[in-house]
N, C-alpha and C positions, 0 to 999 in steps of 0.2 A: 504493500500500500504506499509506504514511505516513498520507494522507488518511482511509483507511479506518479505521485505528487511532484517529486523533483524533475521527472521527464517533462510533465506538463508546464511546470514552471520554466524549464529551460526552453521549451518550444515558444512559450509566450514571450520570453526575453528575446529570443531570436527574431520573432516577427516584429517586435517594437524596434530593434536594431535596424532591421530591412527597411521598415517605413521611414526612419530618420535618415537612413542612408539615401533612400530613394527621393525624399524631399530635397536632400542637398544635390543628388546626382542631376535630376531633371534641370534644375536652375544653373547648375554649374556647366551642363552641357551648352545651353544658350549662351552663358558668359563667355565660354572658351571659343564658341563659334563667332561671337562678336570680335574677340582678340584675334583670331585667326583672319578675320575679314579685314581689319583695320590696323594691325601691327605690321608695319611696313619699314624695312630699314632699321630694325631695332627701336622704333618708337611708334607711338599711337598716331594715326592720322587724325586731323581735326574733325573729321566727319563723323568720329565714333561719339562725340559729345552729345549729339541729339538723340542717340538711341539708349544711352544709359538710364535716363528717367524712365523711358518706356519699360525697360527691363525690370526696374525696381517696382514700377506701378503694378506691373502684370504679375510679379512674382507670388503673392499671396493666392490669388485666384488660380494661377496656373498650377501652384503646388498642389491645391485641394483637387482639382480636375485631374491631375496626373495620378494622384494616389487612388482616387476613385476608379480611374481606367485600369490601374494595375490590379486593383482588388478584383475587378470583374474579369480581368484576364488571367485570374488564378495565380498570380505571382506571390501570393502569401500563404497558399495553402498546398503547395506542391513539396514533396520530399526531394529537396534539391540533390541530396547526395546519390539519388538514383535518377537524375534528370536524363532525358533522351532528346531526340529530334522534335518530337511535340512540343516540348517545353522551351526549345529554341525558337520554334515558331511563334510561341505565345509571347516571348520578349520582343520579338521583331514587330509582330502586330501591335503590341502595347506602344512600343516606341513610336511606330507609324501614326497611331490614333492621337497620341499625345501631341505630336507634331501638327497634325491637322487641326486639333483643338487650339493649339497656340497660334496658328496662322489665322484662324477664325476669330479668335479672341482679340488678337492684337488689332486685326484689320477694322474690327467693329468698335472697340471701345478704348484702346490704348494707343494706337498709332502703328503704322506699317514699318516693320523691320526689312533690311535688305534681303533679297532673294537668297543670297549665299548663306545667311544665318538659318533660315528656314531649312535649306538643304543640308547644311553641316551639322545642326544640333542633334538630329535624330540619329545620325551615325555615331557621334560622340556618345549620346545617351545610351544607345544600344551596347557600345564597349563598356561603359561604366556598369550597366546593369549585368552584363555577361560577367564581368569580374566578380560581382558580389554573388551571383547565383551558382556559378559554375567553378569558382575558385575552390570550393571545398571539395567538391568531387574530384578535380584534378589533383588536389593535395592527397586524396585517399588512394587514387590510383598510382601516383608517384611513391607514396609510402609503401604500398604494397609491392612494387616493382623494386625497390631499392633498398628497403629496411628489412622487410620479412625474408628470412632464408628460405630456400627452396625446400628443405627438407621439413619445414615446419608448416608448408602450405599443401592442402589437398588438391590435387589435380582432379578438375571437376568437368565432367560432361553434362551438358544441357540437352534434354530431350524435348524438342519443340523450338520452333523458329518464329512463332506468331507473337502476339502482343504479350502473353503470359511468358514465353520464352525469352523475349527481350528484357521484360521486367526481372525474370531470374538472372539473366547474364549481368545486369547493372548491379543487383543485390550481391551476387558473388563478387564482382569486381570491387565493390566497396568493403568486402569482408577482409579481415586481416589472416584468415587461416584457410581461405579458399582462393583458387585461381581458375577461371574458365579456360580449358584448352582446346575444346571443340564443341560443336552443337550437332545434333542429329535431327534430321527431318525424316518422319516415318512415312511420309505420304510421297516423297519426291526421290527417285532413285539417280537422279543426275549426278554424276561424279565431278570432283574437283570444283566445288562451289565454296563461295566465302560469304559471309555476312558481316560487314563492318570489320574485315580483316580476320575474322574467326573462321577456321576450316569448319565446313558443313558436311557431314557424312550423310549419304543418301540411303534411305531404307533400312528397314529393322533387320534385314538380312546380314548388314554390315555391322551390327551392333557388336558382337563378339570380337570381330576383327579390330573395330575402332578402340575397344577396351584395351587390347593388348598393345596396339600401335601407339597409343597416347599415354599409355601407362596410368590409366584412370584409377583414382582412388575414391571418388564420389561420383554419384549420378543423381541429378536433379531432373525429376519428371515434370515438365512443364508444358505439356500437350493435351488439352482436354478432350481431342478426338481419338486419343488412343483407346483401343478396345480392352476390355479387362484381361482378355488373354495375352495381349502385349505386355500389359503392366506386370502380370504374373511372370511372364518370361523374364522380363528385366530384372525382376526381384530374385527370381531364381538364379540367374547368371551371376548377380552380384553377391547373393549369399555364398554361392560356391567359391567366389574369389575374395570374400571378406571385404567387399566394397560397399561403404555406406550409401544409402538411398533415401532421397527426400522427395515426397510426392506433393507438390504444390497443387495439383489438381484437387486433392482431398483437403489440404491444410489452408490453402488460400495465401500462404505466406512462407518464407524461409524460416527454419529454425524454431 
């Protein structure tokens, strides 16, 4: 119970920090865009002076609008340590929407900014948001690659390449005692395939060969389409070889 309260408290603190960071980032992106537009030959061009009041006047409203857009873009309820391509798209869409909002807001209420500022600010903003959202995941991956010794990590095969399989892979990648070395697609026997750099073994008939080839120590079942006979076969093979089995289809989560 105490651990659960601590985890909820930590999650709340992380969200608060994210909100504060985002409030700074969206405005910093606009300010940096102004600097890039008017900083010429190591000094500010005089033309920048007329846009600084617009920046400050729009700041409070733009901050609120941006945070609302981020909230409805699911940037505060995603498990970022398991972020994937869908989450990248959410960040890009949120940055684009905030830029559209800024253009409309300044045109109507505060005064027009240069076109280059409107074009540069979403690019800078996307970069700042990517740093905050994906930095932790990259840190975990690098830590697992460079700190954890090979003999302490279970070589893991993920059975399944759809959404659940991809979730299993990100979960394993974030672990400190597992490393995904291959995936298995039970419905496609095409050889020599890769998914985001990961070898994909084709067909259940190649399961035993893949276990031997990749020196598998753990198997994660993450394919809801597998028949019960196939699951039973996987478990039998693994029991014979003393390989751990985790069935996400039943558990809905790892570990």
